[in-house]
Structure formats: structure tokens, C-alpha cells
C-alpha positions in Angstrom: 29.8 -1.0 43.1 27.8 2.1 44.2 28.5 3.8 40.8 27.2 0.9 38.8 23.8 0.7 40.3 22.6 4.2 39.0 23.7 3.3 35.5 21.8 0.0 35.6 18.7 1.7 36.9 19.0 4.3 34.2 19.3 1.7 31.4 16.3 -0.2 32.8 14.2 2.9 32.7 15.2 3.8 29.2 14.4 0.3 28.0 10.9 0.4 29.5 10.0 3.6 27.6 10.0 2.0 24.1 6.6 1.9 22.3 5.5 -1.2 20.7 3.9 -1.5 17.3 0.4 -3.1 17.4 0.2 -6.5 15.7 -1.6 -6.4 12.4 -4.9 -8.3 12.4 -8.5 -7.8 11.2 -9.4 -5.6 14.2 -6.3 -3.4 14.3 -6.2 -2.9 10.5 -9.8 -1.8 10.2 -10.1 1.8 9.1 -11.1 3.3 12.4 -8.7 1.3 14.5 -5.9 1.9 12.1 -6.3 5.7 12.3 -6.4 5.5 16.1 -3.3 3.3 16.2 -1.4 5.6 13.8 -2.3 8.6 15.9 -1.1 6.9 19.1 2.3 6.0 17.7 4.9 8.8 18.4 7.8 7.7 16.1 7.5 7.9 12.3 9.4 4.7 12.0 6.8 2.8 14.0 4.0 4.4 12.0 5.6 3.3 8.7 6.2 -0.2 10.1 2.6 -0.6 11.2 1.3 0.8 7.9 3.4 -1.7 5.9 2.4 -4.6 8.3 -1.3 -3.8 7.7 -0.8 -3.6 3.9 0.9 -7.0 4.0 -1.8 -8.4 6.2 -4.5 -7.2 3.9 -2.7 -8.6 0.8 -2.4 -12.0 2.5 -6.1 -11.9 3.4 -7.0 -11.2 -0.3 -4.7 -14.1 -1.5 -6.4 -16.5 0.9 -9.9 -15.7 0.0 -11.3 -17.3 -3.2 -14.5 -18.2 -4.7 -15.4 -21.4 -6.6 -16.3 -20.7 -10.2 -17.4 -23.7 -12.1 -16.0 -24.1 -15.5 -18.2 -23.7 -18.6 -20.1 -26.8 -19.7 -18.4 -28.8 -22.5 -20.2 -28.7 -25.8 -19.3 -31.8 -27.7 
């Protein structure tokens, strides 16, 4: 029993050290905030994941925005 406790404590400490990728939104994907978030991420995998998430977020925003354009008047 005494040998198990140090291993459990070690695994708990290792799990707490994982960095989280910021959630993509308008604020975190803005150019200044994006550069800051990328510089704070230590792992290349997390940088790539955040970059792709921001690209996907921006594409979704572009698809949702639209502008009403009236059709041309009929000439009968």
C-alpha cells in the first residue's frame, strides 16, 4: 500500500501539467490575441491545433455573414 501512494501522486502531478489550447472565438482569434496565444503555447501540436481551430472559426463566421442584395428589376 505504501508503494502505491507515491505512484498515484506522481501521476496526479503529471496530469496537472498539461497545457490547454484556448477556445477559438472572436477575441482569441484577433491578430494580437492570436499571436500572444501562439507564443504562450509550448507544444507545436497545440500551436497547430489552435491555428486550425481559428481558421475554422473564421471560415464559419464568413459563411454566417451575408448581405441582402435585391434582384434586378424585371423589364417586361
